[in-house]
C-alpha positions in Angstrom: 144.3 144.6 55.1 142.1 141.6 55.8 143.8 139.5 53.5 147.4 140.6 55.2 145.9 139.7 58.5 144.5 136.4 57.6 147.8 135.1 56.3 149.8 136.3 59.5 147.3 134.3 61.5 147.5 130.9 59.8 150.9 131.4 59.4 151.5 131.9 63.0 148.9 129.0 64.0 150.8 126.5 61.6 154.3 127.6 62.9 152.9 127.4 66.4 151.8 123.7 65.5 155.1 123.2 63.8 157.5 123.8 66.7 155.2 122.5 69.5 154.6 119.2 67.4 153.3 116.7 70.1 152.6 113.0 69.4 149.1 111.5 69.8 148.4 109.8 72.9 146.2 106.9 73.9 144.3 106.6 77.6 144.5 103.1 77.3 147.9 102.7 76.2 148.4 99.1 77.0 145.6 98.4 74.6 148.2 99.6 72.0 151.5 98.1 73.3 153.5 98.5 69.9 152.6 102.0 70.1 154.0 102.3 73.8 157.3 100.5 73.3 158.4 97.9 70.8 159.6 96.0 73.1 155.9 94.7 73.5 156.3 93.4 69.9 155.5 89.5 70.3 154.5 90.1 74.1 151.7 88.2 73.8 153.6 85.0 73.0 151.3 84.4 69.6 150.0 86.3 67.3 148.2 89.6 68.1 145.9 92.2 66.3 145.2 95.6 68.2 143.2 98.4 66.6 142.4 102.0 68.8 140.0 104.8 67.7 140.4 108.0 70.1 138.0 111.3 69.6 139.7 113.9 71.6 137.5 116.7 73.0 134.0 116.2 71.4 132.5 119.6 72.6 134.8 121.2 69.9 133.4 121.9 66.3 136.0 120.0 64.6 137.9 116.9 67.0 141.0 115.6 66.9 140.5 111.9 65.7 143.4 109.2 66.2 143.6 105.5 64.4 145.8 102.7 65.0 146.4 99.4 63.6 149.1 97.0 64.7 150.1 93.2 64.4 152.9 91.3 66.1 153.9 87.9 66.6 156.2 85.9 68.5 158.8 83.6 66.9 160.0 81.2 70.3 162.6 79.5 68.0 164.7 82.8 68.1 163.1 84.5 71.2 162.2 87.3 69.0 159.0 89.1 68.6 158.1 91.2 65.3 155.5 93.7 64.7 153.8 96.3 62.2 152.3 99.6 63.7 150.3 101.9 61.6 148.8 105.2 63.3 147.1 108.3 61.5 146.4 111.7 63.5 143.9 113.8 61.7 143.0 117.3 63.4 140.3 119.9 62.5 138.7 120.1 59.1 141.8 120.7 57.2 143.2 117.1 58.0 146.6 118.5 59.7 148.2 115.4 60.8 150.4 112.5 60.5 150.5 109.2 59.0 152.7 107.1 60.0 153.9 103.1 59.1 156.8 101.1 60.9 158.2 97.7 61.7 159.4 96.6 65.0 161.5 94.1 66.5 162.2 92.8 70.2 164.1 90.1 71.5 163.3 88.2 74.7 166.1 87.1 77.1 166.4 85.3 80.7 167.9 87.6 83.5 167.3 85.1 86.3 164.7 82.2 86.8 162.2 84.7 87.1 163.0 88.0 85.3 163.1 88.8 81.6 164.5 91.3 79.7 163.0 92.6 76.1 165.1 95.2 74.3 163.1 96.6 71.3 163.6 98.8 67.9 161.1 100.6 65.8 161.4 102.1 62.6 159.0 104.0 60.7 157.9 106.3 57.6 155.9 109.1 58.2 153.9 111.9 56.5 152.7 114.7 57.8 150.8 117.2 55.9 147.6 119.3 55.4 144.4 119.2 53.2 144.3 122.7 51.9 141.5 121.9 49.2 139.3 121.2 52.7 140.0 124.7 53.8 137.9 127.9 53.2 139.6 131.1 53.3 138.7 134.6 54.0 139.4 135.6 50.5 136.8 132.8 49.0 134.2 134.8 51.2 135.0 138.4 50.5 136.5 138.5 47.3 136.5 137.3 44.1 137.9 134.0 42.9 140.8 135.6 41.4 142.0 137.1 44.5 141.8 133.8 46.8 144.7 133.2 48.8 146.8 130.1 47.0 148.2 127.7 49.1 151.7 126.7 49.9 153.4 124.2 47.1 154.0 121.8 49.6 151.3 119.6 51.2 152.8 116.7 52.7 156.4 116.3 54.2 158.2 112.9 54.5 160.9 111.8 56.8 161.8 108.4 58.4 162.3 107.9 62.3 163.4 105.4 64.9 162.6 104.2 68.5 164.3 102.0 70.8 162.9 101.0 74.2 163.6 98.6 77.1 161.4 96.3 79.3 162.0 94.4 82.4 159.5 92.2 84.0 158.8 89.3 86.2 155.4 87.3 87.0 153.8 90.3 88.7 155.9 93.4 88.0 157.3 95.1 85.0 158.9 98.5 83.8 160.3 100.0 80.6 161.7 102.8 78.8 161.3 104.0 75.6 163.0 107.0 73.6 161.0 107.8 70.6 161.9 110.1 67.8 165.7 109.6 67.9 165.8 110.8 64.1 163.7 113.8 65.1 161.7 113.9 62.1 161.0 117.0 59.9 157.2 118.2 60.3 157.5 121.6 58.3 155.6 122.4 55.4 157.9 125.4 54.3 161.1 125.6 53.2 162.4 125.9 57.1 162.6 122.9 58.8 160.8 122.1 62.3 161.5 119.0 64.2 159.5 116.2 66.3 161.5 116.4 69.6 162.7 113.4 71.0 159.9 111.8 73.5 160.9 109.7 76.6 158.3 107.4 78.1 158.9 105.4 81.5 156.1 102.9 82.3 155.6 99.8 84.6 153.5 98.8 87.3 152.8 95.8 89.6 150.0 93.1 90.4 148.8 93.6 94.2 146.0 91.1 94.0 145.5 87.9 92.6 143.0 85.1 93.0 143.0 81.8 91.2 141.2 78.6 91.2 142.6 75.4 89.5 140.7 75.5 86.9 140.2 79.4 86.5 143.5 80.8 86.6 143.8 84.2 87.1 139.9 84.7 87.9 140.1 88.1 89.8 143.3 90.9 89.7 144.0 94.0 91.0 146.8 96.1 89.4 148.6 99.5 89.5 150.3 101.0 86.8 151.6 104.4 85.6 152.8 105.9 82.3 155.3 109.4 82.6 156.1 111.2 79.6 158.3 114.0 78.7 158.6 115.4 75.4 160.0 119.2 74.6 158.6 121.2 77.4 155.9 118.7 78.2 155.7 116.3 80.9 152.7 114.1 81.9 152.0 111.3 84.3 149.2 108.8 84.4 148.5 107.0 87.2 145.8 104.4 87.6 144.5 101.1 88.8 142.7 98.0 87.0 140.5 95.8 88.5 139.7 92.4 86.7 136.8 90.0 87.7 136.6 87.5 84.7 135.5 89.0 82.4 134.9 92.2 83.4 137.6 95.1 83.8 137.3 98.4 85.6 140.0 101.2 85.6 140.2 104.5 86.9 143.1 106.9 85.9 144.0 110.3 86.8 146.2 112.2 84.6 148.3 115.5 85.5 151.2 116.7 87.6 149.7 119.5 89.9 150.5 122.0 89.9 152.4 122.1 86.1 149.5 120.8 84.3 147.0 122.9 86.5 146.0 123.0 90.0 143.8 120.2 89.4 145.5 118.1 86.8 144.8 117.3 83.3 141.6 114.5 83.2 140.4 111.8 85.1 139.5 108.6 83.1 137.0 105.9 83.3 137.2 102.6 81.9 135.5 99.5 81.2 136.3 96.4 79.2 135.6 93.0 78.2 138.4 90.5 78.7 138.4 86.7 77.3 141.7 84.5 76.8 141.8 85.6 73.3 139.8 88.9 72.9 139.5 92.1 74.5 137.4 95.2 74.2 137.5 98.4 75.9 135.8 102.0 76.2 137.2 104.7 78.4 136.1 108.1 78.5 138.4 111.2 79.6 136.8 113.7 81.8 138.5 116.9 81.5 139.5 118.7 85.1 142.1 121.1 83.6 141.3 124.8 83.0 140.0 124.0 79.6 137.0 122.1 81.4 134.5 124.6 79.7 135.6 124.1 76.6 136.9 120.7 75.8 134.6 118.4 77.6 136.4 114.9 77.6 137.6 112.8 75.2 136.4 108.6 73.9 138.3 106.1 73.0 137.7 102.3 71.9 140.3 99.6 72.1 140.0 95.9 70.7 142.8 93.2 70.2 142.7 89.4 69.0 145.0 86.9 70.2 145.6 83.8 68.2 147.8 80.7 67.2 149.3 80.9 70.9 151.2 78.0 71.9 150.0 76.4 75.0 153.1 75.4 76.6 155.7 77.9 75.7 154.6 81.2 77.4 158.1 82.9 77.8 157.3 85.4 75.3 154.3 86.6 77.4 154.3 90.0 79.5 152.2 90.1 82.9 151.3 94.0 82.2 147.1 94.7 81.8 145.6 95.0 78.4 144.1 98.3 78.4 
């Protein structure tokens, strides 16, 4: 009876995880631009490397870890950006999660003298799996090894995916749209098929304050930005403001759509960063304000980016949005 109950519970849990599969998220989404939209491939105007780590809900016994790494380059001769993106999402002690490796392309063209557009494409390979050997089943505790529950034969499922995006920007304002999981990749570890639902992300912002000097351009800026995501039955809105006083960056964000998330929302996010011409590093903390406040006490996130080999004169590949 105990064994049957455990099988029922673990099957229901994995089935729930499959049928409501959601993507990992980053609070510093502009510090992970290629994950946000392939249109950002090459948007730094030269070579760029980005790395991100997120530890979500640190008060839980087994947290949710997400790692991301990307490289992109802008090729002025063809007005094109190229990018590589890899991320891994791990949940709990059983390493339930996803590994994604992808290539990106974007093209930059002029609409008017001050307005530019960048369509983008992201093609990726995905693995979704669970490390059964790291799990401890109730049979191993209550019964002899001969009656231990055997894991299913499938430990990983592999598939491919596609995302498309578009970005329009000027000197101080930008907006874009990403449609991800167009191929709805399979994430089921059993013979049936459960697909990742299509995700739509709308993002943008405007620079409302800029103070510059001849020798110190963009010495102080203030920017308002947003990100709205829709995936399956879920909607999420991030709305916040950045203040940059060379080289310090401070940010405050609110996540939630009351009353759909909860009466208060989901999280309040605080950000501090250090930004120079070629190097950025940032730290943010998500303070949970939803109904989970007693069980999930926030998340840590660290980002870093390095730019190099950027042409001094040709800046038509650069996008003016924040970098955290």
